[in-house]
VEXTORRO-35650 format. One record per residue (C-alpha): residue number from 1; residue in one letter; chain; x, y, z. Coordinates in steps of 0.05 Angstrom, whole numbers, plus 5000, padded with zeros to 4 digits. Layout:
// residues N
+------+------+-------+------+------+------+
: resi : resn : chain :   c1 :   c2 :   c3 :
+------+------+-------+------+------+------+
:  NUM :    a :     A :    X :    Y :    Z :
...
+------+------+-------+------+------+------+
//
This chain:
// residues 276
+------+------+-------+------+------+------+
: resi : resn : chain :   c1 :   c2 :   c3 :
+------+------+-------+------+------+------+
:    1 :    x :     A : 5000 : 5000 : 5000 :
:    2 :    x :     A : 5026 : 5069 : 4980 :
:    3 :    x :     A : 4999 : 5131 : 5013 :
:    4 :    x :     A : 5007 : 5197 : 4976 :
:    5 :    x :     A : 5006 : 5260 : 5019 :
:    6 :    x :     A : 4996 : 5324 : 4980 :
:    7 :    x :     A : 4999 : 5385 : 5025 :
:    8 :    x :     A : 4996 : 5459 : 5012 :
:    9 :    x :     A : 5054 : 5496 : 5042 :
:   10 :    x :     A : 5045 : 5569 : 5063 :
:   11 :    x :     A : 4997 : 5576 : 5122 :
:   12 :    x :     A : 4984 : 5501 : 5120 :
:   13 :    x :     A : 5051 : 5467 : 5135 :
:   14 :    x :     A : 5098 : 5527 : 5140 :
:   15 :    x :     A : 5086 : 5596 : 5169 :
:   16 :    x :     A : 5117 : 5665 : 5165 :
:   17 :    x :     A : 5127 : 5703 : 5230 :
:   18 :    x :     A : 5064 : 5743 : 5215 :
:   19 :    x :     A : 5022 : 5680 : 5208 :
:   20 :    x :     A : 5046 : 5640 : 5269 :
:   21 :    x :     A : 4987 : 5660 : 5313 :
:   22 :    x :     A : 5025 : 5648 : 5378 :
:   23 :    x :     A : 4972 : 5672 : 5427 :
:   24 :    x :     A : 4998 : 5634 : 5487 :
:   25 :    x :     A : 5046 : 5663 : 5540 :
:   26 :    x :     A : 5117 : 5666 : 5515 :
:   27 :    x :     A : 5146 : 5615 : 5564 :
:   28 :    x :     A : 5100 : 5561 : 5537 :
:   29 :    x :     A : 5104 : 5578 : 5463 :
:   30 :    x :     A : 5127 : 5520 : 5419 :
:   31 :    x :     A : 5199 : 5516 : 5396 :
:   32 :    x :     A : 5205 : 5534 : 5322 :
:   33 :    x :     A : 5249 : 5509 : 5266 :
:   34 :    x :     A : 5265 : 5555 : 5208 :
:   35 :    x :     A : 5254 : 5518 : 5142 :
:   36 :    x :     A : 5262 : 5576 : 5093 :
:   37 :    x :     A : 5312 : 5633 : 5086 :
:   38 :    x :     A : 5303 : 5690 : 5037 :
:   39 :    x :     A : 5354 : 5744 : 5024 :
:   40 :    x :     A : 5394 : 5720 : 5083 :
:   41 :    x :     A : 5335 : 5726 : 5131 :
:   42 :    x :     A : 5292 : 5672 : 5163 :
:   43 :    x :     A : 5224 : 5671 : 5130 :
:   44 :    x :     A : 5183 : 5608 : 5145 :
:   45 :    x :     A : 5176 : 5562 : 5204 :
:   46 :    x :     A : 5147 : 5497 : 5230 :
:   47 :    x :     A : 5144 : 5475 : 5302 :
:   48 :    x :     A : 5201 : 5429 : 5320 :
:   49 :    x :     A : 5150 : 5375 : 5336 :
:   50 :    x :     A : 5118 : 5381 : 5267 :
:   51 :    x :     A : 5187 : 5378 : 5235 :
:   52 :    x :     A : 5205 : 5315 : 5273 :
:   53 :    x :     A : 5138 : 5282 : 5255 :
:   54 :    x :     A : 5147 : 5300 : 5182 :
:   55 :    x :     A : 5218 : 5271 : 5181 :
:   56 :    x :     A : 5192 : 5206 : 5211 :
:   57 :    x :     A : 5134 : 5203 : 5163 :
:   58 :    x :     A : 5176 : 5213 : 5100 :
:   59 :    x :     A : 5225 : 5160 : 5122 :
:   60 :    x :     A : 5170 : 5108 : 5110 :
:   61 :    x :     A : 5180 : 5079 : 5040 :
:   62 :    x :     A : 5105 : 5069 : 5034 :
:   63 :    x :     A : 5092 : 5144 : 5041 :
:   64 :    x :     A : 5101 : 5193 : 4982 :
:   65 :    x :     A : 5103 : 5264 : 5009 :
:   66 :    x :     A : 5087 : 5315 : 4954 :
:   67 :    x :     A : 5094 : 5389 : 4972 :
:   68 :    x :     A : 5038 : 5423 : 4934 :
:   69 :    x :     A : 5040 : 5498 : 4926 :
:   70 :    x :     A : 5021 : 5559 : 4886 :
:   71 :    x :     A : 5094 : 5582 : 4892 :
:   72 :    x :     A : 5139 : 5584 : 4832 :
:   73 :    x :     A : 5195 : 5534 : 4827 :
:   74 :    x :     A : 5246 : 5585 : 4850 :
:   75 :    x :     A : 5204 : 5603 : 4911 :
:   76 :    x :     A : 5192 : 5530 : 4928 :
:   77 :    x :     A : 5266 : 5512 : 4923 :
:   78 :    x :     A : 5283 : 5559 : 4981 :
:   79 :    x :     A : 5247 : 5512 : 5029 :
:   80 :    x :     A : 5287 : 5459 : 5066 :
:   81 :    x :     A : 5241 : 5407 : 5096 :
:   82 :    x :     A : 5268 : 5358 : 5148 :
:   83 :    x :     A : 5273 : 5285 : 5127 :
:   84 :    x :     A : 5280 : 5251 : 5060 :
:   85 :    x :     A : 5276 : 5298 : 5000 :
:   86 :    x :     A : 5209 : 5296 : 4965 :
:   87 :    x :     A : 5214 : 5257 : 4899 :
:   88 :    x :     A : 5156 : 5298 : 4870 :
:   89 :    x :     A : 5133 : 5369 : 4881 :
:   90 :    x :     A : 5075 : 5407 : 4851 :
:   91 :    x :     A : 5088 : 5481 : 4839 :
:   92 :    x :     A : 5052 : 5539 : 4805 :
:   93 :    x :     A : 4985 : 5512 : 4828 :
:   94 :    x :     A : 4994 : 5449 : 4787 :
:   95 :    x :     A : 5028 : 5480 : 4727 :
:   96 :    x :     A : 5096 : 5452 : 4743 :
:   97 :    x :     A : 5109 : 5380 : 4764 :
:   98 :    x :     A : 5180 : 5370 : 4792 :
:   99 :    x :     A : 5211 : 5301 : 4791 :
:  100 :    x :     A : 5273 : 5299 : 4835 :
:  101 :    x :     A : 5274 : 5375 : 4828 :
:  102 :    x :     A : 5271 : 5376 : 4752 :
:  103 :    x :     A : 5209 : 5402 : 4715 :
:  104 :    x :     A : 5171 : 5349 : 4676 :
:  105 :    x :     A : 5166 : 5377 : 4605 :
:  106 :    x :     A : 5111 : 5330 : 4582 :
:  107 :    x :     A : 5067 : 5352 : 4640 :
:  108 :    x :     A : 5078 : 5426 : 4625 :
:  109 :    x :     A : 5059 : 5414 : 4552 :
:  110 :    x :     A : 4994 : 5381 : 4573 :
:  111 :    x :     A : 4979 : 5440 : 4619 :
:  112 :    x :     A : 4993 : 5492 : 4566 :
:  113 :    x :     A : 4948 : 5456 : 4515 :
:  114 :    x :     A : 4890 : 5453 : 4564 :
:  115 :    x :     A : 4896 : 5526 : 4583 :
:  116 :    x :     A : 4897 : 5548 : 4510 :
:  117 :    x :     A : 4832 : 5510 : 4498 :
:  118 :    x :     A : 4792 : 5527 : 4561 :
:  119 :    x :     A : 4805 : 5598 : 4584 :
:  120 :    x :     A : 4825 : 5668 : 4565 :
:  121 :    x :     A : 4900 : 5680 : 4555 :
:  122 :    x :     A : 4944 : 5706 : 4610 :
:  123 :    x :     A : 4960 : 5768 : 4569 :
:  124 :    x :     A : 4886 : 5790 : 4572 :
:  125 :    x :     A : 4883 : 5781 : 4647 :
:  126 :    x :     A : 4949 : 5817 : 4657 :
:  127 :    x :     A : 4926 : 5876 : 4616 :
:  128 :    x :     A : 4861 : 5880 : 4657 :
:  129 :    x :     A : 4899 : 5879 : 4722 :
:  130 :    x :     A : 4945 : 5934 : 4699 :
:  131 :    x :     A : 4886 : 5976 : 4677 :
:  132 :    x :     A : 4844 : 5969 : 4740 :
:  133 :    x :     A : 4893 : 5962 : 4799 :
:  134 :    x :     A : 4903 : 6027 : 4838 :
:  135 :    x :     A : 4975 : 6048 : 4854 :
:  136 :    x :     A : 4948 : 6072 : 4921 :
:  137 :    x :     A : 4944 : 5999 : 4945 :
:  138 :    x :     A : 4983 : 5959 : 4892 :
:  139 :    x :     A : 5054 : 5943 : 4912 :
:  140 :    x :     A : 5074 : 5891 : 4859 :
:  141 :    x :     A : 5044 : 5856 : 4799 :
:  142 :    x :     A : 5078 : 5791 : 4780 :
:  143 :    x :     A : 5069 : 5736 : 4728 :
:  144 :    x :     A : 5086 : 5666 : 4754 :
:  145 :    x :     A : 5116 : 5615 : 4707 :
:  146 :    x :     A : 5077 : 5647 : 4649 :
:  147 :    x :     A : 5016 : 5612 : 4678 :
:  148 :    x :     A : 4980 : 5661 : 4725 :
:  149 :    x :     A : 4985 : 5729 : 4757 :
:  150 :    x :     A : 4987 : 5754 : 4828 :
:  151 :    x :     A : 4987 : 5822 : 4860 :
:  152 :    x :     A : 5020 : 5842 : 4926 :
:  153 :    x :     A : 4974 : 5893 : 4957 :
:  154 :    x :     A : 4966 : 5938 : 5018 :
:  155 :    x :     A : 4911 : 5896 : 5048 :
:  156 :    x :     A : 4879 : 5950 : 5091 :
:  157 :    x :     A : 4871 : 5995 : 5029 :
:  158 :    x :     A : 4846 : 5941 : 4981 :
:  159 :    x :     A : 4773 : 5956 : 4965 :
:  160 :    x :     A : 4725 : 5897 : 4972 :
:  161 :    x :     A : 4687 : 5924 : 4912 :
:  162 :    x :     A : 4749 : 5919 : 4868 :
:  163 :    x :     A : 4761 : 5846 : 4888 :
:  164 :    x :     A : 4687 : 5830 : 4875 :
:  165 :    x :     A : 4690 : 5864 : 4808 :
:  166 :    x :     A : 4753 : 5826 : 4788 :
:  167 :    x :     A : 4721 : 5760 : 4808 :
:  168 :    x :     A : 4659 : 5776 : 4766 :
:  169 :    x :     A : 4702 : 5795 : 4706 :
:  170 :    x :     A : 4747 : 5733 : 4712 :
:  171 :    x :     A : 4692 : 5681 : 4720 :
:  172 :    x :     A : 4665 : 5679 : 4648 :
:  173 :    x :     A : 4737 : 5679 : 4622 :
:  174 :    x :     A : 4753 : 5615 : 4659 :
:  175 :    x :     A : 4795 : 5646 : 4715 :
:  176 :    x :     A : 4791 : 5642 : 4791 :
:  177 :    x :     A : 4809 : 5698 : 4840 :
:  178 :    x :     A : 4836 : 5684 : 4909 :
:  179 :    x :     A : 4858 : 5731 : 4965 :
:  180 :    x :     A : 4912 : 5702 : 5010 :
:  181 :    x :     A : 4942 : 5750 : 5060 :
:  182 :    x :     A : 4973 : 5807 : 5021 :
:  183 :    x :     A : 4968 : 5771 : 4954 :
:  184 :    x :     A : 4912 : 5770 : 4904 :
:  185 :    x :     A : 4917 : 5711 : 4856 :
:  186 :    x :     A : 4886 : 5707 : 4787 :
:  187 :    x :     A : 4891 : 5634 : 4765 :
:  188 :    x :     A : 4862 : 5597 : 4704 :
:  189 :    x :     A : 4807 : 5550 : 4729 :
:  190 :    x :     A : 4837 : 5489 : 4693 :
:  191 :    x :     A : 4903 : 5500 : 4729 :
:  192 :    x :     A : 4892 : 5457 : 4791 :
:  193 :    x :     A : 4932 : 5422 : 4844 :
:  194 :    x :     A : 4886 : 5362 : 4841 :
:  195 :    x :     A : 4903 : 5347 : 4768 :
:  196 :    x :     A : 4977 : 5344 : 4785 :
:  197 :    x :     A : 4962 : 5303 : 4847 :
:  198 :    x :     A : 4924 : 5251 : 4805 :
:  199 :    x :     A : 4984 : 5247 : 4758 :
:  200 :    x :     A : 5033 : 5234 : 4815 :
:  201 :    x :     A : 4985 : 5182 : 4844 :
:  202 :    x :     A : 4983 : 5148 : 4775 :
:  203 :    x :     A : 5059 : 5147 : 4770 :
:  204 :    x :     A : 5070 : 5121 : 4841 :
:  205 :    x :     A : 5012 : 5072 : 4844 :
:  206 :    x :     A : 4986 : 5106 : 4906 :
:  207 :    x :     A : 4924 : 5071 : 4934 :
:  208 :    x :     A : 4904 : 5127 : 4982 :
:  209 :    x :     A : 4912 : 5203 : 4978 :
:  210 :    x :     A : 4913 : 5252 : 5037 :
:  211 :    x :     A : 4914 : 5327 : 5030 :
:  212 :    x :     A : 4913 : 5393 : 5068 :
:  213 :    x :     A : 4904 : 5466 : 5050 :
:  214 :    x :     A : 4876 : 5532 : 5074 :
:  215 :    x :     A : 4856 : 5572 : 5013 :
:  216 :    x :     A : 4804 : 5573 : 4957 :
:  217 :    x :     A : 4858 : 5547 : 4910 :
:  218 :    x :     A : 4864 : 5484 : 4955 :
:  219 :    x :     A : 4790 : 5466 : 4953 :
:  220 :    x :     A : 4797 : 5422 : 4891 :
:  221 :    x :     A : 4857 : 5386 : 4922 :
:  222 :    x :     A : 4819 : 5372 : 4986 :
:  223 :    x :     A : 4758 : 5346 : 4948 :
:  224 :    x :     A : 4801 : 5301 : 4904 :
:  225 :    x :     A : 4836 : 5267 : 4963 :
:  226 :    x :     A : 4809 : 5208 : 5001 :
:  227 :    x :     A : 4816 : 5249 : 5065 :
:  228 :    x :     A : 4834 : 5322 : 5077 :
:  229 :    x :     A : 4846 : 5373 : 5131 :
:  230 :    x :     A : 4841 : 5448 : 5133 :
:  231 :    x :     A : 4867 : 5494 : 5189 :
:  232 :    x :     A : 4825 : 5540 : 5231 :
:  233 :    x :     A : 4847 : 5601 : 5190 :
:  234 :    x :     A : 4849 : 5622 : 5117 :
:  235 :    x :     A : 4798 : 5631 : 5061 :
:  236 :    x :     A : 4764 : 5564 : 5071 :
:  237 :    x :     A : 4757 : 5573 : 5146 :
:  238 :    x :     A : 4731 : 5644 : 5138 :
:  239 :    x :     A : 4678 : 5618 : 5090 :
:  240 :    x :     A : 4660 : 5559 : 5135 :
:  241 :    x :     A : 4678 : 5513 : 5077 :
:  242 :    x :     A : 4681 : 5438 : 5090 :
:  243 :    x :     A : 4664 : 5372 : 5056 :
:  244 :    x :     A : 4646 : 5302 : 5080 :
:  245 :    x :     A : 4718 : 5277 : 5072 :
:  246 :    x :     A : 4751 : 5341 : 5100 :
:  247 :    x :     A : 4765 : 5353 : 5173 :
:  248 :    x :     A : 4757 : 5426 : 5192 :
:  249 :    x :     A : 4807 : 5441 : 5248 :
:  250 :    x :     A : 4794 : 5495 : 5299 :
:  251 :    x :     A : 4867 : 5509 : 5313 :
:  252 :    x :     A : 4898 : 5568 : 5275 :
:  253 :    x :     A : 4970 : 5585 : 5259 :
:  254 :    x :     A : 5032 : 5543 : 5264 :
:  255 :    x :     A : 5001 : 5496 : 5315 :
:  256 :    x :     A : 4950 : 5478 : 5261 :
:  257 :    x :     A : 5009 : 5457 : 5217 :
:  258 :    x :     A : 5032 : 5411 : 5273 :
:  259 :    x :     A : 4962 : 5382 : 5280 :
:  260 :    x :     A : 4959 : 5369 : 5205 :
:  261 :    x :     A : 5025 : 5331 : 5204 :
:  262 :    x :     A : 5002 : 5291 : 5264 :
:  263 :    x :     A : 4937 : 5274 : 5228 :
:  264 :    x :     A : 4976 : 5252 : 5166 :
:  265 :    x :     A : 5020 : 5207 : 5208 :
:  266 :    x :     A : 4961 : 5177 : 5245 :
:  267 :    x :     A : 4923 : 5162 : 5181 :
:  268 :    x :     A : 4984 : 5134 : 5146 :
:  269 :    x :     A : 4997 : 5088 : 5205 :
:  270 :    x :     A : 4924 : 5066 : 5207 :
:  271 :    x :     A : 4925 : 5050 : 5133 :
:  272 :    x :     A : 4990 : 5012 : 5140 :
:  273 :    x :     A : 4960 : 4970 : 5196 :
:  274 :    x :     A : 4898 : 4956 : 5154 :
:  275 :    x :     A : 4940 : 4936 : 5095 :
:  276 :    x :     A : 4986 : 4890 : 5134 :
+------+------+-------+------+------+------+
//
C-alpha cells in the first residue's frame, strides 16, 4: 500500500512570522524550526514537533510526500524540509510537476494545451489587472511561470468592491480569483493542484491520497483526496467551507500545521495496519 500526501505549504505546513498566531504566554510557546531563508533572513517556520513528525513520516517507503504549492519553482526551492527529499513536488498551482527537482516537460505541455483550449489568455488578464489596479494599494504585479498572475497589495487599502468586480470579470473567462494574506491571485480555472496530484498518484501507484490546504485554491485538492484537513484560519475557514471527507480544524496558525502533520502520520499508520 502506498499513501500519497499532497499538502499545501504556506499557512498550512509552513508559516511566516506574521502568520504564526502564537497567542499563548511566551514561556509556553512551541519551539520553532526555520525551514526557509530568503535574502539571508529567516522567512518560514514549523514547530520542532511538526518537523520531527514529518521527518519520521517521510522515512516510511510506503509514504510519498508531495509538497503542493502555488509558489513558483524558485520560491519553492528555498524551502528545506526535514527528512527525506520529496521525489515529487507540485508548483505553480499544478502548472509545474517537479521530479527529483527537475520540471517534467511533458506535464507542462499538457497543461499549456489545456489552458489554451479552456480559458482566456494570460495576456488579457494581465492587461486587465494593469488597467484596474490602483497604485494607492498595489505594491507589485507579477506573472508566475507564464501561467498566472498575482498582486501584492496593501491589504487595509484594498477595496472589497474591486476584488468582487475582478472575480465577476474573471469568471466567464475561465479564471479564479483568490485573496491570501497580502496577495491577490488570478489563476486559470483548469490550472489545479488536484490534476497534478492525480498524475503523481498514477505514477507512484498510490492507493490512498491525503491532502491539506487553507485557501480557495486548495479546495479542489481537498475534494480530490480520500481524506483532507484544513486549518482554523484562511479563506476556507473564513467561508466555513468543508466537505464530507475534509476535517475542519479549529486550531489556527503554526500549531494547526503541527496538528495536520500529526493527522497525516496517524492516518498513514492506520492504513498501514489495515494493509498488513
